[in-house]
N, C-alpha and C positions, 0 to 999 in steps of 0.2 A: 717921739714924735709919728705918729701915720698919716700918709698924704694920700690923695686920690688924684690922679693925672686922668683925663679924658687920652683916651689913644687914638680915636677914632671917632667922628661923628656918625651915625650910619642915617639919617633922616634922607640924606640923598639917593643911598641906596632901596632903604623903602619907600622913598616916592617913584623911583626908576622902574621896580619891581611893581609895582601898582599901577605904573604907564604901560607897562610890559604887559600886563594880565587884561589891561582894557583895550588894546591893539594888540592881538593875537598876532606874529608872523609878520610884525614891523622890523623886527631885527632881522629875519631873514629873507625880506624885502632886500632891506637896504644893504645886506651884505652883498646879497646876489648880483643888486647892481653896480655894486664897485667893483667886484669881483669881474663882474661879464664885460664892465668900460676898461677897467685898467689893469688888471694881470691876465685876464685871459686870452687877448690878443696875441699881445706882448709876448708871454709864456710861449703858446703857440706858433710866432712868428721866428724866435728862435729855434725852436725845437724842429721846424720844416726846414732852418736854413740846410743847402745845399752847394756846396763845395763843386770848385772845376771838377775837371775829369781824372781820374785816377793815374799818378806820375809813374810814368812806365821806365823800369821796368818793376811792376808792384813785388811788394814786399809781403809775402806772404808769413801765415803766424808758424807755419811748418810746412816742412818735404811733403808732410801727407795730406795737407790743406791744400797745397798747389797741385796734386795730384788731381784730388777730388772734384778742384774747380777744375780743371782741363776735361776730366772725362765726363761733369755734368753738360758743358761746352757741349763736349763732342754728342752724346747724346741728346742736344736741344733742351735740357731742364731748366740752360740759362739763357737769357736773350743776349746774343751780339750783332753788331753790326761792326762790319772792316775787321773779324776778331777783334775787336775790343766790348766788352762789358756797355750791354746799352741798358740804363738805370729805367725800372719801372715808375718811380715814384710812389709806389705800395708804400715803402718803409716811412717815407717822412709824410705821406698824408694819412698814415696809419695813427696819429698822435691824439687823443683823446684827454680832456683837461679839465674835471668838473671839482664842484664843491659839495659836500652834505652838512645835512644838521639833524642831530640825536643827541641824546643824553648829555644835554650843558657842553656839547662841542662842536667845532665847527672842523670840518675835515675836507682837504686838498687832495684829491686824487688825480694821479698821473699816469695814463697807459698806453701801452702799443705792442700790440702782439705779435709784430714782427719778429720771427726766427734769426732773422739776420741783425738784428739789433747789438746784440750782446757785444757781437764780433765786429759792429760799425762804429757804436759812440758809447757802448756801455764798458762794464767792468773787466770784459774781457779782449777790447777794441785790439785788432792787427792794426800792426805796425804800419802797414800799407796804408790803412783806410786813418788814420793821423797825422800822417804824411801827407795824405790828399787835404787835407783841411777837415776832416771831420771832428768836431768838438764832442767831448763827452757829456751825455746828455746827464748824468747825476749830479755835474757842476749848475747847469743851468737850474735843473729842476731846485735845488737847492738856493739860489740865488733866487728864486720867484718864488717856493715857498717863505723866505724872510721878508719878502717883500706884500704878499698877501696876508701873513701875520699882523704886518703894521697896519695894513691896509682893517682888518677887524679891529683892530685897536681903535684904529682912528673913527671906524663907523661906531662902536659901542662910546667913545668920549662925546660925539657927533649928536648922539640920542641921549645923552645924559644931559648934555648942554642944551637942547630942543626941550626935553620935560615941560 
């Protein structure tokens, strides 16, 4: 005996495609609004977290990095106040977060051009920065990337149900 079973009704998908063709940019607008209100502010807030002043004595990554730091302080390349490093705020202010659309995909972009970033919050984080309380940014980004994916799914489902 031969039987046939319906695996998936495609009417809803066909209707959604027609709906999206009739209203170009609707999905991008919906996703951008959700991203800018629900994800971006919270992600930037976590990435821009600044812990207390460094615990002394600071634990350098190597003797070479300790010597470099003290030489840079003597030469005036690193700002200090009362002999302690003075934060400029440039690293935490340098975070940029955006979403992009194209080729049937939605992409999350998180960037920061600070040269110090790998050593402060990145994969090469120095022990002194970890002790101070700087979180690793890759963990923060991974969490919010997943949350953004859930928002994309929710937005698409809302559009399907709204059609």
